[in-house]
ZAMARGU-4260 file (C-alpha; in steps of 0.2 Angstrom, whole numbers, plus 5000, padded with zeros to 4 digits):
<rodrens>
0) 4916/5274/4911 | 4921/5279/4928 | 4911/5281/4943 | 4918/5292/4958 | 4913/5292/4977
5) 4913/5305/4990 | 4930/5304/4997 | 4923/5302/5015 | 4913/5285/5010 | 4929/5277/5001
10) 4935/5269/5018 | 4918/5261/5022 | 4914/5256/5004 | 4932/5247/5002 | 4930/5238/5018
15) 4912/5232/5011 | 4919/5226/4995 | 4935/5217/5003 | 4923/5208/5013 | 4912/5202/4997
20) 4898/5214/5000 | 4889/5224/4988 | 4888/5242/4990 | 4875/5256/4986 | 4877/5274/4978
25) 4863/5288/4975 | 4865/5297/4959 | 4855/5312/4956 | 4842/5315/4941 | 4857/5323/4931
30) 4864/5306/4931 | 4848/5298/4926 | 4852/5283/4913 | 4870/5285/4914 | 4872/5267/4921
35) 4866/5251/4917 | 4863/5235/4926 | 4879/5223/4919 | 4890/5237/4916 | 4908/5239/4923
40) 4914/5255/4930 | 4932/5260/4934 | 4934/5268/4950 | 4946/5273/4965 | 4938/5256/4973
45) 4944/5246/4958 | 4932/5239/4944 | 4915/5239/4949 | 4899/5229/4940 | 4883/5237/4942
50) 4870/5225/4949 | 4855/5235/4948 | 4849/5253/4945 | 4832/5258/4954 | 4822/5275/4952
55) 4823/5282/4970 | 4810/5298/4975 | 4814/5310/4988 | 4814/5301/5004 | 4815/5284/4999
60) 4833/5281/5000 | 4835/5263/5009 | 4848/5268/5021 | 4842/5286/5024 | 4845/5283/5044
65) 4863/5279/5039 | 4867/5294/5030 | 4876/5310/5038 | 4866/5327/5039 | 4875/5333/5025
70) 4871/5318/5014 | 4853/5319/5019 | 4852/5338/5014 | 4861/5334/4997 | 4849/5321/4993
75) 4833/5331/4999 | 4822/5335/4986 | 4832/5326/4973 | 4826/5310/4964 | 4839/5300/4956
80) 4845/5282/4954 | 4850/5270/4967 | 4865/5259/4961 | 4870/5243/4968 | 4888/5237/4965
85) 4901/5224/4968 | 4919/5221/4965 | 4920/5215/4946 | 4931/5202/4952 | 4916/5194/4963
90) 4904/5182/4956
</rodrens>
């Protein structure tokens, strides 16, 4: 299965993964249940392992302050899943 990311986030996500950090991505309601912990996904960032999937209500985004105005607008009023991912080559 494949997962995509907004192009304007790729450089920052790539840097976090290269440093061995996990990354987070919000998925809206229409993708609920699509991803599961332990699943390995293909992406432009390489193969990623899903560490956790947490249900997120509108306004509960853990990094809301770091989002752009456009990103906050896109998420506003939407429930969905928050995925924690790491490079599949990491332990």
